[in-house]
C-alpha positions as CSV (number, residue, x, y, z in Angstrom):
1,M,127.0,113.4,51.2
2,K,129.0,112.1,54.1
3,V,126.9,109.7,56.6
4,Y,127.7,112.4,59.6
5,E,125.9,114.8,57.3
6,R,122.6,112.4,56.6
7,V,122.2,111.6,60.6
8,A,122.6,115.4,61.7
9,E,119.9,116.0,58.5
10,T,117.5,112.6,59.8
11,L,117.7,113.7,63.1
12,H,116.6,117.5,62.7
13,A,114.0,116.7,60.1
14,L,112.5,114.2,62.6
15,G,112.1,116.9,65.0
16,A,115.5,116.8,67.0
17,T,116.1,120.3,67.4
18,Q,117.6,120.7,70.7
19,V,121.0,119.4,71.1
20,F,122.9,119.0,74.4
21,G,126.9,118.2,74.9
22,V,130.4,118.6,75.0
23,A,132.2,118.3,71.8
24,G,135.3,116.3,70.8
25,S,136.9,114.6,68.1
26,G,134.4,111.3,68.0
27,N,131.4,114.0,67.8
28,Y,132.5,117.1,66.1
29,H,131.5,116.9,62.8
30,V,127.8,115.4,63.4
31,T,127.7,117.7,66.1
32,R,128.8,120.7,63.3
33,A,126.3,119.6,60.5
34,L,123.4,119.7,63.5
35,I,124.0,123.3,64.4
36,D,124.1,124.3,60.8
37,R,120.7,123.1,60.2
38,G,118.9,125.0,62.4
39,A,119.4,122.8,65.6
40,A,119.9,125.2,69.2
41,Y,123.0,124.0,70.8
42,I,124.0,124.3,74.6
43,G,127.7,123.3,75.6
44,A,128.1,121.4,78.6
45,R,131.4,121.5,81.0
46,H,130.5,117.9,81.3
47,E,129.0,115.1,79.6
48,G,127.0,114.1,82.8
49,G,125.5,118.0,83.0
50,A,124.6,117.5,79.4
51,V,122.6,114.5,79.7
52,S,120.6,115.7,82.8
53,M,120.4,118.9,81.1
54,A,118.8,116.8,78.6
55,D,116.8,114.5,81.0
56,A,114.9,117.7,82.5
57,Y,114.5,119.5,78.8
58,A,112.6,116.3,77.6
59,R,110.2,116.3,80.8
60,M,109.7,119.8,80.6
61,A,109.3,120.8,76.9
62,D,107.8,117.5,75.7
63,A,110.3,117.5,73.4
64,L,113.1,115.2,71.9
65,P,116.5,116.3,72.9
66,V,119.8,115.2,71.5
67,V,123.0,114.8,73.9
68,S,125.9,114.3,71.7
69,V,129.5,113.1,73.4
70,H,132.9,112.1,72.4
71,Q,133.2,108.0,71.7
72,G,134.4,105.8,75.2
73,G,135.1,108.5,77.7
74,G,132.5,110.9,76.5
75,L,129.4,108.4,77.1
76,T,130.9,106.8,80.3
77,N,130.4,110.2,81.6
78,V,126.8,110.2,80.8
79,I,125.9,107.0,82.7
80,T,124.6,108.2,85.7
81,G,122.2,110.9,84.4
82,L,121.5,108.3,81.9
83,T,119.9,106.0,84.5
84,E,117.4,109.0,85.9
85,A,116.7,109.3,82.6
86,A,115.9,105.9,81.6
87,K,114.1,105.1,85.2
88,S,112.0,108.0,84.3
89,G,111.0,107.5,81.1
90,S,112.7,110.3,79.3
91,P,113.2,110.0,75.6
92,M,116.3,111.2,74.2
93,I,118.8,110.2,71.3
94,V,122.3,109.7,73.1
95,L,124.2,110.4,69.7
96,A,127.8,108.8,70.9
97,G,131.0,108.5,68.7
98,E,132.4,105.2,68.8
99,A,135.6,103.9,68.2
100,P,136.7,102.6,64.7
101,T,134.7,99.5,63.2
102,G,136.8,96.4,63.7
103,D,139.6,98.2,65.7
104,R,139.4,96.0,68.9
105,L,142.9,97.8,70.2
106,S,141.3,101.7,70.0
107,N,142.0,103.2,73.6
108,F,138.2,104.5,73.4
109,R,136.8,101.0,72.5
110,V,134.4,100.2,75.1
111,D,130.6,97.7,75.1
112,Q,128.3,100.7,74.3
113,D,126.2,98.9,73.5
114,G,126.3,96.8,76.4
115,L,126.8,100.0,79.0
116,A,123.5,101.5,77.5
117,R,121.5,98.3,78.4
118,A,122.7,98.2,81.8
119,V,121.5,100.9,82.7
120,G,117.5,100.4,81.1
121,A,118.3,102.3,78.0
122,A,118.3,101.0,74.1
123,S,121.1,100.8,72.0
124,V,121.2,101.3,67.7
125,R,124.4,101.4,65.9
126,V,124.8,103.6,62.6
127,A,126.1,102.0,59.4
128,R,126.5,103.4,56.4
129,D,123.9,102.0,53.8
130,T,121.2,102.5,56.4
131,A,121.9,105.7,58.3
132,T,118.7,106.8,58.0
133,A,116.4,104.1,58.5
134,D,118.9,103.7,61.5
135,V,118.2,107.2,62.9
136,R,114.8,106.8,62.3
137,M,114.8,103.3,64.4
138,A,116.3,105.3,67.5
139,V,113.6,108.2,67.1
140,R,111.1,106.0,67.2
141,T,112.1,103.6,70.0
142,A,112.7,106.7,72.0
143,L,109.2,108.3,71.3
144,A,107.1,105.1,71.6
145,E,109.1,103.8,74.5
146,R,109.4,106.6,76.1
147,T,113.1,106.1,76.7
148,P,116.5,107.3,75.9
149,V,118.4,105.7,73.0
150,V,122.2,105.6,72.8
151,L,123.2,106.3,68.9
152,N,126.5,104.6,68.3
153,F,128.4,105.8,65.7
154,P,131.5,104.5,64.4
155,V,134.3,107.6,63.6
156,D,135.6,106.2,60.5
157,V,131.8,105.8,59.4
158,Q,130.9,109.1,59.9
159,T,133.1,110.4,56.6
160,M,132.0,108.0,54.6
161,E,130.0,108.8,51.1
162,S,126.3,108.1,52.2
163,P,125.1,105.8,49.0
164,E,121.3,107.2,50.4
165,D,119.3,110.0,48.5
166,G,116.0,111.7,49.1
167,S,113.9,113.4,52.1
168,V,113.5,111.8,55.3
169,P,110.0,110.5,55.5
170,P,108.4,112.0,58.8
171,L,107.3,109.9,61.3
172,Q,104.0,108.9,62.5
173,P,102.9,110.2,65.9
174,P,101.9,107.2,68.4
175,R,98.0,106.7,68.4
176,A,96.8,107.0,72.3
177,L,96.0,103.6,73.7
178,L,92.0,103.6,74.2
179,P,90.9,101.3,77.2
180,D,88.7,98.4,77.2
181,P,85.2,99.4,77.5
182,A,84.6,96.9,79.8
183,D,87.0,97.9,82.1
184,V,85.4,101.5,81.7
185,E,82.7,100.8,82.8
186,A,83.6,98.6,86.3
187,A,85.6,101.3,87.0
188,A,82.9,103.8,86.7
189,Q,81.0,101.5,88.9
190,L,83.2,101.1,91.7
191,L,83.3,105.1,91.5
192,L,79.9,105.3,91.6
193,D,79.5,102.8,94.5
194,A,82.5,104.9,96.5
195,R,82.3,106.6,99.8
196,A,85.3,108.4,99.6
197,P,87.3,107.8,96.3
198,L,90.2,109.4,95.4
199,I,91.9,110.5,91.9
200,I,95.6,110.6,91.6
201,G,98.2,111.9,89.0
202,G,101.4,111.3,88.0
203,R,103.9,111.3,85.7
204,G,102.3,109.4,82.9
205,A,98.8,111.7,83.5
206,R,100.5,115.0,83.2
207,R,98.5,116.1,79.6
208,A,95.7,114.6,81.4
209,G,94.8,117.3,84.1
210,A,91.5,118.5,82.9
211,E,90.3,115.3,81.8
212,L,91.4,114.2,85.9
213,R,89.9,117.5,87.4
214,E,86.4,116.5,85.9
215,L,86.3,112.6,86.9
216,A,87.2,114.1,90.4
217,R,84.4,116.5,90.1
218,L,82.0,113.9,88.9
219,S,82.6,111.5,91.2
220,G,82.8,113.1,94.0
221,G,86.8,112.7,94.6
222,L,89.4,114.4,95.8
223,T,92.6,114.6,93.9
224,A,96.5,114.1,94.6
225,T,99.6,113.8,92.7
226,S,102.9,111.9,93.1
227,A,105.8,114.3,93.6
228,V,106.9,114.4,89.8
229,A,103.4,115.5,89.1
230,R,103.1,117.8,91.7
231,G,101.2,121.1,90.4
232,L,98.5,119.0,88.3
233,F,96.0,119.8,90.1
234,H,97.2,123.4,91.4
235,G,94.0,125.7,92.0
236,D,91.8,122.6,92.7
237,P,89.9,123.0,96.3
238,Y,90.3,119.8,96.6
239,N,93.7,119.1,95.9
240,L,95.2,117.3,98.9
241,D,98.8,118.2,96.7
242,V,101.9,115.7,96.8
243,M,101.2,112.0,98.6
244,G,103.4,109.2,100.5
245,D,106.8,110.4,101.7
246,L,106.3,114.2,101.3
247,A,102.6,114.2,102.2
248,S,101.1,116.5,105.1
249,P,99.6,115.0,108.1
250,L,96.0,116.3,106.8
251,T,96.7,114.6,103.4
252,A,97.8,111.2,105.0
253,E,94.7,111.2,106.8
254,L,92.5,111.9,104.0
255,V,94.0,109.5,101.7
256,L,93.9,106.2,104.3
257,D,90.1,107.9,104.5
258,S,90.1,106.3,101.1
259,D,88.1,103.3,99.6
260,V,88.4,103.8,96.0
261,I,91.6,104.9,94.6
262,V,92.0,105.4,91.0
263,A,95.8,105.8,90.3
264,F,97.1,107.7,86.3
265,G,99.8,107.4,85.1
266,C,101.5,106.5,88.8
267,G,103.3,102.9,89.8
268,L,102.2,103.4,93.1
269,G,105.5,103.0,94.2
270,R,107.7,103.5,97.3
271,W,107.9,107.5,97.3
272,T,104.2,107.9,96.7
273,T,102.8,105.2,99.1
274,S,105.5,105.7,101.9
275,N,106.4,102.1,101.6
276,G,102.8,101.0,101.2
277,D,101.6,102.4,104.4
278,L,99.7,105.1,102.9
279,L,97.3,103.4,101.1
280,P,94.1,101.7,102.9
281,E,94.6,98.0,103.5
282,K,90.4,98.1,102.7
283,A,90.4,100.3,99.7
284,T,90.2,99.1,95.9
285,L,92.6,100.7,93.8
286,I,92.6,101.2,90.4
287,Q,95.5,102.0,87.7
288,V,95.2,103.0,84.6
289,D,98.4,103.4,82.6
290,D,99.5,103.4,78.6
291,A,101.8,101.2,78.9
292,P,100.7,97.6,80.0
293,A,104.1,96.4,81.3
294,R,103.9,99.1,84.4
295,L,100.4,97.6,85.3
296,G,100.8,96.1,88.7
297,L,104.1,95.9,88.4
298,Q,105.0,97.9,91.9
299,R,102.0,96.6,94.3
300,A,99.0,94.4,93.3
301,V,95.7,96.4,92.2
302,H,92.3,95.3,92.0
303,L,91.7,96.7,88.5
304,E,94.1,97.0,85.8
305,I,93.9,99.1,82.4
306,A,95.6,99.8,79.7
307,G,95.0,103.0,78.4
308,D,95.7,106.6,77.8
309,A,94.9,108.7,81.3
310,A,93.0,111.2,79.7
311,A,90.8,109.1,77.0
312,T,90.4,107.1,80.0
313,A,89.4,109.6,82.1
314,R,86.9,111.1,79.8
315,A,85.6,107.6,79.2
316,I,84.9,106.4,83.0
317,A,83.3,110.4,83.1
318,A,80.9,109.7,80.1
319,H,79.5,107.1,82.8
320,I,78.8,109.1,85.9
321,P,76.0,111.1,85.7
322,E,75.9,114.9,86.8
323,M,74.4,114.3,90.1
324,E,75.1,116.1,93.5
325,E,74.8,113.4,95.8
326,L,77.7,112.0,93.9
327,S,79.8,115.1,93.2
328,G,79.3,115.9,96.9
329,K,81.0,113.0,98.7
330,R,84.2,114.4,99.3
331,R,83.7,117.8,98.0
332,T,81.9,119.6,101.2
333,G,82.6,122.8,102.7
334,T,84.2,121.2,105.6
335,N,86.7,119.4,103.6
336,R,87.5,122.4,101.7
337,K,88.4,125.0,104.3
338,R,90.3,122.0,106.2
339,I,92.2,121.7,102.8
340,A,92.5,125.3,102.8
341,E,94.3,125.3,105.9
342,A,96.3,122.4,106.6
343,A,97.0,120.6,103.2
344,R,100.1,122.5,102.0
345,W,103.1,122.4,104.1
346,P,103.2,126.2,104.4
347,D,100.4,126.8,105.9
348,I,101.0,124.1,109.0
349,G,102.9,126.3,112.0
350,F,106.3,124.7,113.0
351,R,108.7,126.4,115.7
352,P,112.1,127.3,113.9
353,A,114.9,125.4,114.8
354,S,117.5,127.4,116.9
355,D,120.9,126.0,115.8
356,P,123.6,129.1,116.2
357,G,124.3,130.5,113.0
358,R,121.9,128.7,111.3
359,I,118.2,129.0,109.9
360,D,115.7,126.8,109.9
361,P,115.0,125.7,106.2
362,R,111.5,126.2,106.4
363,T,112.0,129.4,107.3
364,A,114.4,130.8,104.6
365,T,112.3,128.8,101.6
366,I,109.1,130.2,102.6
367,A,110.6,133.2,102.9
368,L,112.1,133.0,99.3
369,D,109.3,131.7,97.6
370,R,107.4,134.9,98.3
371,M,110.3,136.5,96.9
372,F,110.2,134.6,94.1
373,G,106.8,134.7,93.2
374,A,104.3,131.7,91.8
375,D,105.3,132.1,88.2
376,K,108.7,130.0,88.5
377,N,110.7,126.5,87.9
378,V,112.3,124.8,90.2
379,A,114.4,121.9,89.8
380,V,115.8,119.8,92.8
381,D,118.6,117.9,93.7
382,S,118.7,114.9,96.2
383,G,119.4,114.8,99.6
384,N,118.2,115.3,103.3
385,F,117.3,118.8,102.2
386,L,114.9,117.8,99.2
387,G,111.4,118.0,100.8
388,Y,112.2,121.7,101.6
389,P,112.2,123.4,98.3
390,S,110.1,120.4,96.5
391,M,106.7,121.1,98.9
392,F,107.8,124.8,100.4
393,L,108.0,126.6,96.9
394,T,104.8,127.1,95.1
395,I,104.6,124.9,91.7
396,T,101.7,125.9,89.9
397,D,101.3,123.5,87.0
398,A,102.6,120.0,86.2
399,R,105.9,121.5,84.4
400,S,107.2,123.7,87.0
401,L,108.9,120.7,89.2
402,C,111.8,118.9,87.5
403,F,112.0,116.4,90.7
404,S,114.7,113.4,89.6
405,Q,114.4,111.1,92.2
406,A,113.8,108.2,90.6
407,F,117.9,106.9,91.0
408,Q,117.9,108.9,94.2
409,C,121.5,110.3,92.6
410,V,123.3,113.6,94.4
411,G,124.8,115.9,92.0
412,L,122.0,116.2,89.1
413,G,120.1,119.0,89.7
414,L,121.9,122.0,88.6
415,A,122.5,120.4,85.4
416,S,118.4,119.6,85.5
417,A,118.0,123.3,85.9
418,I,119.6,124.4,83.2
419,G,117.6,121.9,80.9
420,H,114.5,123.2,82.7
421,A,115.7,126.6,82.2
422,V,116.3,126.0,78.0
423,A,112.8,124.2,78.0
424,R,110.6,127.1,79.8
425,P,113.2,130.2,79.2
426,D,110.4,132.3,79.9
427,R,110.4,131.4,84.1
428,L,112.4,132.7,86.4
429,T,114.5,129.0,87.7
430,V,115.4,127.3,90.7
431,A,118.4,124.9,91.3
432,A,117.8,123.4,94.7
433,C,120.5,121.6,95.5
434,G,122.6,120.1,98.7
435,D,126.5,121.6,99.6
436,G,127.5,118.0,98.3
437,G,125.7,117.6,95.6
438,L,126.4,121.4,94.0
439,L,130.0,120.6,94.4
440,M,129.4,117.3,92.4
441,G,128.2,119.4,89.7
442,A,129.9,122.6,90.3
443,A,131.2,122.7,86.2
444,E,128.1,124.0,85.3
445,L,127.8,127.2,87.3
446,E,130.3,128.6,84.1
447,T,127.2,127.2,81.8
448,V,124.9,129.2,83.9
449,V,126.3,132.2,83.4
450,R,127.8,131.4,80.2
451,L,124.0,131.6,78.8
452,G,122.9,134.5,80.7
453,L,119.9,132.1,82.4
454,P,117.5,133.6,84.8
455,M,118.8,131.1,87.6
456,V,118.4,131.0,91.5
457,V,120.6,128.6,93.1
458,L,119.4,127.6,96.4
459,V,122.7,125.5,98.3
460,Y,121.1,123.8,101.2
461,N,124.5,124.1,103.4
462,D,124.5,121.7,106.3
463,S,128.2,120.5,105.8
464,A,127.3,117.5,105.7
465,Y,125.9,114.3,103.7
466,G,123.1,115.2,105.7
467,A,120.7,112.1,104.6
468,E,123.9,109.8,106.3
469,V,124.1,112.0,109.0
470,H,120.6,111.6,110.1
471,H,120.1,107.7,108.9
472,F,123.4,106.1,111.1
473,G,123.8,108.9,113.3
474,R,126.6,111.0,114.1
475,S,130.2,109.9,115.2
476,D,133.3,111.0,116.3
477,G,135.0,109.3,113.2
478,D,132.5,111.9,110.7
479,D,135.2,114.3,109.8
480,G,136.0,113.6,106.2
481,F,133.3,110.8,106.0
482,V,130.0,112.6,106.0
483,S,130.5,116.1,107.9
484,F,132.5,118.0,105.6
485,P,134.1,122.0,106.7
486,D,131.8,124.7,105.7
487,I,132.1,125.9,102.3
488,D,131.7,129.8,101.0
489,F,129.3,129.3,98.3
490,A,128.7,133.2,98.1
491,A,132.1,133.5,97.2
492,I,132.1,130.3,94.6
493,G,129.1,131.7,93.2
494,R,130.9,135.1,92.6
495,G,134.0,133.8,91.6
496,Y,131.7,132.1,88.4
497,G,130.1,135.5,88.2
498,F,126.8,135.1,90.1
499,T,125.4,137.8,92.8
500,G,126.2,135.9,95.9
501,V,124.4,136.0,99.3
502,T,125.1,134.3,102.6
503,V,121.8,133.9,104.8
504,R,122.3,132.6,108.4
505,E,119.3,134.5,109.8
506,E,115.8,135.9,108.3
507,D,117.9,139.4,108.1
508,D,120.1,138.4,105.9
509,L,117.1,137.7,103.0
510,D,116.9,141.0,102.6
511,A,119.6,141.0,100.1
512,V,117.7,137.7,98.3
513,A,114.4,140.5,98.5
514,T,117.2,143.5,96.4
515,W,118.4,140.7,93.7
516,A,114.8,139.2,92.6
517,A,113.9,143.1,93.0
518,G,115.4,143.6,89.6
519,P,117.5,144.2,87.3
520,R,118.3,140.8,88.2
521,D,121.3,141.1,85.0
522,T,123.5,137.9,86.9
523,P,122.0,134.7,88.4
524,L,122.0,134.6,91.8
525,M,123.9,132.1,94.2
526,V,122.0,131.4,97.9
527,D,124.2,129.9,100.3
528,I,121.5,129.1,103.1
529,K,123.4,127.8,106.0
530,T,120.5,125.2,107.0
531,A,120.2,124.1,111.1
532,D,120.9,120.2,110.7
533,S,119.9,118.9,114.4
534,K,117.1,117.1,113.0
535,P,116.7,115.3,109.7
536,S,113.9,116.2,107.0
537,W,110.5,114.8,108.2
538,W,110.4,112.5,105.1
539,L,113.6,111.4,105.9
540,A,112.2,108.2,107.8
541,D,109.9,106.6,105.5
542,A,112.4,107.0,103.0
543,F,115.1,104.9,104.6
544,K,112.3,102.5,106.0
545,A,112.6,100.2,103.0
546,E,116.4,99.8,103.6
547,G,116.0,98.5,107.2
């Protein structure tokens, strides 16, 4: 057996059965060997697209994907998406070819270890005699530390004869971290004494929805999520939806009225707290996380609990008796009615913008949500527009929204949507992009068509880098700097094989409704010419930290 065969066999045996990549001479043999062993392979048109697909897949399938890329430039092309994945805690293996061992003059030679470490990923190198152990170390690190791992694979080592034999022993799943009983009792007492408790679920609590709901019910608390965990409490009549920069006015009001806040798997960072403005000054903050290094990292809290979200919520709930005087603290008829009427942005009235030839993005998004139904995947790129699809499209569970904003980089949304669609293929996937971001990632439009994915691409097209326009103001020198000529994205979509629709007013949405009614035998590109006279509501808070 060649070493590349040994590596493929080990990866596949350890559960890495979904591969995204771009084939090159540095990764051809090992990728083919993975496919031959039964791994599913998605060929991207750019390595940056492949890693963003894998990032979304890791989040939404709760599985370990492989990104297979060529040596040198193949790896440098993934760096931006790899940074997003590292900041988001997405486990994956980036299987990267590497220049031959000792060939310091190779055109492909770069410091691949250094590149990985620079963006927060881990790095492991495959050697001939220890290939199985090297791969196991990479997979164990990715899963245990929830991080991308670059698995460097020198091309000369790949075709050597492997001296190893025998089967690949399975990895033991990591055990849930149990909280300290004293911390549990302290948290329970704080909730018992609270006047207005609030339970927050973040990325690290997406498997603990039932436990957090029960804790909120017993303690009489309201629930809310970070943006990335939106949908975790869908259907709970006391759910405030997303807090922070994207929060509705009612959500902000009720969060600020909280006196004890328990955050599970949530870093309480800038997005979630509106740079700290959405945290009550006198509230007691409790943070629960199974990665102790994250406790208190972004802000000081009163009680840090190292523990698995579900296990900790169950343990705290065990100390809270079933009493109406507790469960009724904030779970009142008045709050239920107010939340039903005004916690979600689509339920709040607004005066549509009236820019000639352009439609208010709220108007368009609310109508599109009705057409596509509640059961859908939504992947959102970055930019001024991002609040509209994130908050005006219905999200029904914690794996329905792929919110790739940890690096706040424009251009990752389309590829993320492809990974989301592969992870949850039974649902319609909606990719929400700005015009600038879609142009950056447009190569993957061909991938959508080639794979026959049931997908809608929404382009919030203001013919500009809208965040910069609204942050710095307009000037005579904007053309070609932050403002650009209008692009006919519907025509671009048709060129790739999409059905293309241009939307300038509400009546134009009829063509979308026709597509949505079936047979949906092509993907759909919707060029939404958005009114751009005002910034989106969340932008001022998002830029506040930059001065």
